KOLDODO-361083 format. One record per residue (C-alpha): residue number from 1; x, y, z. Coordinates in steps of 0.25 Angstrom, whole numbers, plus 5000, padded with zeros to 4 digits. Example, Ala and Ser with C-alpha at 12.3 -4.5 7.8 and 13.67 -1.06 7.14 Angstrom:
<recs>
+-----+------+------+------+
: pos :   px :   py :   pz :
+-----+------+------+------+
:   1 : 5049 : 4982 : 5031 :
:   2 : 5055 : 4996 : 5029 :
+-----+------+------+------+
</recs>
This chain:
<recs>
+-----+------+------+------+
: pos :   px :   py :   pz :
+-----+------+------+------+
:   1 : 5000 : 5000 : 5000 :
:   2 : 5011 : 5010 : 5004 :
:   3 : 5018 : 5008 : 4991 :
:   4 : 5008 : 5014 : 4982 :
:   5 : 5004 : 5025 : 4992 :
:   6 : 5019 : 5029 : 4992 :
:   7 : 5019 : 5029 : 4977 :
:   8 : 5007 : 5039 : 4977 :
:   9 : 5013 : 5048 : 4988 :
:  10 : 5026 : 5049 : 4981 :
:  11 : 5019 : 5056 : 4970 :
:  12 : 5017 : 5068 : 4980 :
:  13 : 5028 : 5077 : 4985 :
:  14 : 5035 : 5070 : 4997 :
:  15 : 5029 : 5080 : 5008 :
:  16 : 5015 : 5079 : 5002 :
:  17 : 5016 : 5064 : 5001 :
:  18 : 5020 : 5064 : 5015 :
:  19 : 5007 : 5072 : 5020 :
:  20 : 4998 : 5065 : 5011 :
:  21 : 5003 : 5051 : 5016 :
:  22 : 5002 : 5055 : 5031 :
:  23 : 4988 : 5061 : 5029 :
:  24 : 4983 : 5049 : 5021 :
:  25 : 4988 : 5039 : 5032 :
:  26 : 4981 : 5047 : 5043 :
:  27 : 4968 : 5048 : 5035 :
:  28 : 4970 : 5033 : 5032 :
:  29 : 4971 : 5030 : 5047 :
:  30 : 4956 : 5030 : 5049 :
:  31 : 4955 : 5018 : 5039 :
:  32 : 4967 : 5011 : 5045 :
:  33 : 4977 : 5014 : 5033 :
:  34 : 4989 : 5016 : 5042 :
:  35 : 4987 : 5002 : 5049 :
:  36 : 4985 : 4996 : 5035 :
:  37 : 4997 : 5001 : 5029 :
:  38 : 5006 : 4998 : 5042 :
:  39 : 5001 : 4984 : 5042 :
:  40 : 5002 : 4975 : 5055 :
:  41 : 5010 : 4982 : 5066 :
:  42 : 5023 : 4975 : 5070 :
:  43 : 5026 : 4973 : 5085 :
:  44 : 5041 : 4975 : 5087 :
:  45 : 5041 : 4983 : 5100 :
:  46 : 5053 : 4991 : 5105 :
:  47 : 5054 : 4998 : 5119 :
:  48 : 5063 : 5010 : 5118 :
:  49 : 5064 : 5023 : 5127 :
:  50 : 5053 : 5018 : 5135 :
:  51 : 5043 : 5017 : 5124 :
:  52 : 5037 : 5005 : 5117 :
:  53 : 5038 : 5004 : 5103 :
:  54 : 5029 : 4994 : 5095 :
:  55 : 5039 : 4993 : 5085 :
:  56 : 5053 : 4999 : 5082 :
:  57 : 5049 : 5006 : 5068 :
:  58 : 5044 : 5021 : 5070 :
:  59 : 5041 : 5033 : 5061 :
:  60 : 5051 : 5044 : 5061 :
:  61 : 5047 : 5058 : 5063 :
:  62 : 5045 : 5066 : 5051 :
:  63 : 5033 : 5059 : 5044 :
:  64 : 5023 : 5064 : 5054 :
:  65 : 5029 : 5077 : 5059 :
:  66 : 5016 : 5082 : 5066 :
:  67 : 5010 : 5069 : 5071 :
:  68 : 4998 : 5070 : 5062 :
:  69 : 4998 : 5056 : 5058 :
:  70 : 5003 : 5048 : 5070 :
:  71 : 4990 : 5039 : 5071 :
:  72 : 4992 : 5035 : 5056 :
:  73 : 5007 : 5033 : 5056 :
:  74 : 5006 : 5026 : 5069 :
:  75 : 4997 : 5015 : 5063 :
:  76 : 5008 : 5011 : 5053 :
:  77 : 5015 : 5002 : 5061 :
:  78 : 5026 : 5011 : 5067 :
:  79 : 5031 : 5008 : 5081 :
:  80 : 5032 : 5023 : 5083 :
:  81 : 5030 : 5036 : 5076 :
:  82 : 5038 : 5049 : 5078 :
:  83 : 5031 : 5063 : 5074 :
:  84 : 5038 : 5076 : 5071 :
:  85 : 5047 : 5083 : 5070 :
:  86 : 5039 : 5094 : 5076 :
:  87 : 5044 : 5108 : 5081 :
:  88 : 5038 : 5118 : 5091 :
:  89 : 5030 : 5126 : 5081 :
:  90 : 5025 : 5122 : 5067 :
:  91 : 5034 : 5124 : 5055 :
:  92 : 5033 : 5122 : 5040 :
:  93 : 5047 : 5116 : 5038 :
:  94 : 5055 : 5119 : 5026 :
:  95 : 5050 : 5123 : 5012 :
:  96 : 5044 : 5112 : 5003 :
:  97 : 5048 : 5104 : 4995 :
:  98 : 5056 : 5098 : 5007 :
:  99 : 5054 : 5082 : 5005 :
: 100 : 5060 : 5074 : 4994 :
: 101 : 5059 : 5059 : 4990 :
: 102 : 5071 : 5051 : 4986 :
: 103 : 5063 : 5038 : 4983 :
: 104 : 5075 : 5032 : 4976 :
: 105 : 5082 : 5032 : 4990 :
: 106 : 5070 : 5030 : 4998 :
: 107 : 5073 : 5044 : 5004 :
: 108 : 5067 : 5057 : 5007 :
: 109 : 5074 : 5071 : 5009 :
: 110 : 5066 : 5081 : 5017 :
: 111 : 5068 : 5095 : 5023 :
: 112 : 5055 : 5096 : 5030 :
: 113 : 5061 : 5105 : 5041 :
: 114 : 5052 : 5101 : 5053 :
: 115 : 5039 : 5105 : 5046 :
: 116 : 5029 : 5102 : 5057 :
: 117 : 5016 : 5107 : 5064 :
: 118 : 5023 : 5110 : 5077 :
: 119 : 5024 : 5102 : 5091 :
: 120 : 5010 : 5107 : 5095 :
: 121 : 5003 : 5100 : 5084 :
: 122 : 5012 : 5087 : 5086 :
: 123 : 5007 : 5087 : 5101 :
: 124 : 4993 : 5088 : 5096 :
: 125 : 4994 : 5076 : 5087 :
: 126 : 5002 : 5068 : 5098 :
: 127 : 4990 : 5071 : 5107 :
: 128 : 4980 : 5066 : 5097 :
: 129 : 4986 : 5054 : 5091 :
: 130 : 4980 : 5040 : 5093 :
: 131 : 4993 : 5033 : 5089 :
: 132 : 4998 : 5026 : 5102 :
: 133 : 5012 : 5022 : 5097 :
: 134 : 5025 : 5028 : 5100 :
: 135 : 5026 : 5043 : 5095 :
: 136 : 5039 : 5051 : 5095 :
: 137 : 5039 : 5065 : 5092 :
: 138 : 5051 : 5073 : 5085 :
: 139 : 5054 : 5087 : 5088 :
: 140 : 5062 : 5098 : 5082 :
: 141 : 5065 : 5112 : 5082 :
: 142 : 5059 : 5124 : 5075 :
: 143 : 5066 : 5127 : 5062 :
: 144 : 5070 : 5141 : 5067 :
: 145 : 5074 : 5138 : 5081 :
: 146 : 5089 : 5139 : 5083 :
: 147 : 5097 : 5127 : 5086 :
: 148 : 5101 : 5133 : 5099 :
: 149 : 5086 : 5134 : 5103 :
: 150 : 5082 : 5121 : 5097 :
: 151 : 5080 : 5114 : 5111 :
: 152 : 5068 : 5123 : 5114 :
: 153 : 5060 : 5118 : 5102 :
: 154 : 5063 : 5104 : 5105 :
: 155 : 5060 : 5105 : 5120 :
: 156 : 5047 : 5112 : 5116 :
: 157 : 5042 : 5101 : 5107 :
: 158 : 5047 : 5091 : 5117 :
: 159 : 5038 : 5097 : 5128 :
: 160 : 5026 : 5097 : 5119 :
: 161 : 5026 : 5083 : 5114 :
: 162 : 5032 : 5076 : 5126 :
: 163 : 5019 : 5071 : 5132 :
: 164 : 5014 : 5066 : 5118 :
: 165 : 5024 : 5057 : 5111 :
: 166 : 5032 : 5045 : 5116 :
: 167 : 5046 : 5051 : 5112 :
: 168 : 5052 : 5063 : 5107 :
: 169 : 5063 : 5065 : 5096 :
: 170 : 5071 : 5077 : 5095 :
: 171 : 5075 : 5080 : 5080 :
: 172 : 5088 : 5086 : 5079 :
: 173 : 5092 : 5080 : 5066 :
: 174 : 5082 : 5085 : 5054 :
: 175 : 5091 : 5092 : 5043 :
: 176 : 5080 : 5101 : 5039 :
: 177 : 5080 : 5111 : 5051 :
: 178 : 5091 : 5120 : 5050 :
: 179 : 5102 : 5117 : 5061 :
: 180 : 5094 : 5107 : 5068 :
: 181 : 5105 : 5096 : 5067 :
: 182 : 5114 : 5105 : 5075 :
: 183 : 5107 : 5100 : 5087 :
: 184 : 5113 : 5086 : 5084 :
: 185 : 5127 : 5092 : 5086 :
: 186 : 5133 : 5090 : 5100 :
: 187 : 5135 : 5105 : 5102 :
: 188 : 5119 : 5106 : 5103 :
: 189 : 5115 : 5092 : 5106 :
: 190 : 5118 : 5090 : 5121 :
: 191 : 5112 : 5103 : 5126 :
: 192 : 5099 : 5102 : 5116 :
: 193 : 5097 : 5087 : 5121 :
: 194 : 5099 : 5090 : 5135 :
: 195 : 5088 : 5101 : 5134 :
: 196 : 5079 : 5091 : 5128 :
: 197 : 5081 : 5080 : 5138 :
: 198 : 5079 : 5090 : 5149 :
: 199 : 5065 : 5094 : 5143 :
: 200 : 5062 : 5079 : 5141 :
: 201 : 5065 : 5076 : 5154 :
: 202 : 5056 : 5087 : 5160 :
: 203 : 5045 : 5083 : 5152 :
: 204 : 5047 : 5068 : 5156 :
: 205 : 5045 : 5074 : 5171 :
: 206 : 5033 : 5083 : 5167 :
: 207 : 5026 : 5071 : 5160 :
: 208 : 5030 : 5059 : 5168 :
: 209 : 5035 : 5052 : 5155 :
: 210 : 5048 : 5052 : 5148 :
: 211 : 5048 : 5053 : 5133 :
: 212 : 5060 : 5048 : 5125 :
: 213 : 5068 : 5059 : 5118 :
: 214 : 5076 : 5056 : 5106 :
: 215 : 5085 : 5063 : 5096 :
: 216 : 5085 : 5061 : 5081 :
: 217 : 5098 : 5063 : 5074 :
: 218 : 5103 : 5065 : 5060 :
: 219 : 5112 : 5055 : 5052 :
: 220 : 5121 : 5066 : 5047 :
: 221 : 5132 : 5066 : 5057 :
: 222 : 5147 : 5066 : 5058 :
: 223 : 5149 : 5053 : 5066 :
: 224 : 5157 : 5060 : 5077 :
: 225 : 5147 : 5070 : 5078 :
: 226 : 5135 : 5060 : 5078 :
: 227 : 5142 : 5052 : 5089 :
: 228 : 5144 : 5064 : 5098 :
: 229 : 5130 : 5068 : 5097 :
: 230 : 5125 : 5054 : 5099 :
: 231 : 5133 : 5055 : 5113 :
: 232 : 5126 : 5067 : 5116 :
: 233 : 5112 : 5061 : 5113 :
: 234 : 5116 : 5048 : 5122 :
: 235 : 5119 : 5056 : 5134 :
: 236 : 5108 : 5067 : 5132 :
: 237 : 5096 : 5060 : 5138 :
: 238 : 5090 : 5058 : 5125 :
: 239 : 5082 : 5045 : 5125 :
: 240 : 5084 : 5041 : 5110 :
: 241 : 5090 : 5044 : 5096 :
: 242 : 5084 : 5044 : 5081 :
: 243 : 5094 : 5041 : 5071 :
: 244 : 5092 : 5048 : 5060 :
: 245 : 5086 : 5059 : 5054 :
: 246 : 5088 : 5062 : 5039 :
: 247 : 5101 : 5064 : 5032 :
: 248 : 5107 : 5076 : 5024 :
: 249 : 5117 : 5066 : 5017 :
: 250 : 5112 : 5064 : 5002 :
: 251 : 5123 : 5054 : 4999 :
: 252 : 5113 : 5043 : 4997 :
: 253 : 5104 : 5051 : 4988 :
: 254 : 5114 : 5058 : 4980 :
: 255 : 5109 : 5061 : 4966 :
: 256 : 5094 : 5061 : 4969 :
: 257 : 5087 : 5073 : 4965 :
: 258 : 5083 : 5076 : 4978 :
: 259 : 5096 : 5074 : 4985 :
: 260 : 5099 : 5088 : 4986 :
: 261 : 5087 : 5092 : 4994 :
: 262 : 5090 : 5098 : 5007 :
: 263 : 5084 : 5090 : 5019 :
: 264 : 5086 : 5076 : 5026 :
: 265 : 5087 : 5063 : 5018 :
: 266 : 5079 : 5051 : 5024 :
: 267 : 5076 : 5037 : 5019 :
: 268 : 5085 : 5026 : 5014 :
: 269 : 5098 : 5035 : 5012 :
: 270 : 5099 : 5039 : 5026 :
: 271 : 5100 : 5025 : 5032 :
: 272 : 5115 : 5023 : 5032 :
: 273 : 5117 : 5037 : 5039 :
: 274 : 5105 : 5034 : 5049 :
: 275 : 5110 : 5020 : 5052 :
: 276 : 5125 : 5024 : 5054 :
: 277 : 5119 : 5035 : 5064 :
: 278 : 5111 : 5025 : 5071 :
: 279 : 5122 : 5015 : 5073 :
: 280 : 5131 : 5027 : 5078 :
: 281 : 5120 : 5031 : 5088 :
: 282 : 5119 : 5017 : 5093 :
: 283 : 5134 : 5015 : 5095 :
: 284 : 5135 : 5029 : 5101 :
: 285 : 5123 : 5028 : 5111 :
: 286 : 5123 : 5014 : 5114 :
: 287 : 5114 : 5002 : 5114 :
: 288 : 5102 : 5008 : 5122 :
: 289 : 5100 : 5022 : 5117 :
: 290 : 5087 : 5022 : 5109 :
: 291 : 5089 : 5025 : 5094 :
: 292 : 5078 : 5026 : 5083 :
: 293 : 5084 : 5023 : 5069 :
: 294 : 5079 : 5031 : 5058 :
: 295 : 5084 : 5034 : 5044 :
: 296 : 5083 : 5025 : 5031 :
: 297 : 5074 : 5014 : 5035 :
: 298 : 5067 : 5010 : 5022 :
: 299 : 5066 : 4995 : 5024 :
: 300 : 5066 : 4986 : 5036 :
: 301 : 5081 : 4982 : 5035 :
: 302 : 5084 : 4997 : 5038 :
: 303 : 5077 : 4996 : 5051 :
: 304 : 5084 : 4984 : 5054 :
: 305 : 5098 : 4991 : 5051 :
: 306 : 5094 : 5002 : 5061 :
: 307 : 5090 : 4991 : 5072 :
: 308 : 5104 : 4985 : 5070 :
: 309 : 5110 : 4999 : 5070 :
: 310 : 5104 : 5001 : 5084 :
: 311 : 5091 : 5007 : 5082 :
: 312 : 5080 : 5004 : 5093 :
: 313 : 5068 : 5009 : 5084 :
: 314 : 5068 : 5015 : 5070 :
: 315 : 5059 : 5025 : 5062 :
: 316 : 5055 : 5027 : 5048 :
: 317 : 5052 : 5039 : 5039 :
: 318 : 5057 : 5039 : 5024 :
: 319 : 5057 : 5024 : 5023 :
: 320 : 5043 : 5024 : 5028 :
: 321 : 5039 : 5034 : 5017 :
: 322 : 5044 : 5025 : 5006 :
: 323 : 5040 : 5012 : 5012 :
: 324 : 5028 : 5014 : 5020 :
: 325 : 5023 : 5006 : 5032 :
: 326 : 5029 : 4993 : 5027 :
: 327 : 5042 : 4998 : 5031 :
: 328 : 5038 : 4998 : 5046 :
: 329 : 5034 : 4984 : 5047 :
: 330 : 5047 : 4981 : 5038 :
: 331 : 5056 : 4988 : 5048 :
: 332 : 5050 : 4981 : 5061 :
: 333 : 5052 : 4967 : 5055 :
: 334 : 5067 : 4971 : 5051 :
: 335 : 5069 : 4977 : 5065 :
: 336 : 5063 : 4964 : 5072 :
: 337 : 5073 : 4956 : 5063 :
: 338 : 5085 : 4963 : 5068 :
: 339 : 5080 : 4962 : 5082 :
: 340 : 5077 : 4947 : 5081 :
: 341 : 5091 : 4945 : 5074 :
: 342 : 5098 : 4952 : 5086 :
: 343 : 5090 : 4947 : 5097 :
+-----+------+------+------+
</recs>
């Protein structure tokens, strides 16, 4: 079913197809379309960060930025879904066109720029959702907020969404907000994370429950700088890591007509960089630090590779756009195969 739907959607501009697909999925929820497309749910539970995940395959942030489609997406068989990135106030993002398909590479380039309806809208959606699975909320800074003042934006979003989601991801790795990735550098990172952890601890005391706080990093690192920042993350009080966001590297798609477009490249070409970052993170942070693997999963074996590299969970985005819901169950089966082999 998804194959012919995708072919029709790919006749539309990418961002329009994205909106049409999500709106259709949500409308179809009332006749059971998402559950029909997702098939039978696969039980492969994972307990991590004090949370119980029905299976290890989640939806990455970016597909449902505003939490408008959680009920429909949650019925497709994901073990968890992550919404966002949201900022304190609504913002339109970068000028269009800002998303490009590279189907020969099962890839996308986007420079959306944290376009979203603001954190208050997401809070309303989180309050009204009927989805009872694990929901993560991904937060970022306003486009015009200086890096030196970014922590205030993140703390504002954290305070707003804290009671209404299961975990929070701090996005400091999007390439589409000017200077955002500077927050990954050790010069900013320690103080920045300290402010967020202090805010999280205060909210945990206020609400009587502790929400895990994760950081999402980029794949574009000098190895020495990566290890230095990972060491900061590992001692900061942060609860987990997501590796990785999109890449600025165009080596794998050189010569494609869209290769020169500004923005982050996602999909199959990012897998080697993402897997290497994941493996480095596991070696640096040790066996027990929670890590979610993301980047380049277009088939079940890609999820298995991330499991072998040290991921505790995985997330899908671009591969899901190209493959549809069948990729979820395929990844779960491959993940289970790795666990059975290493048991």
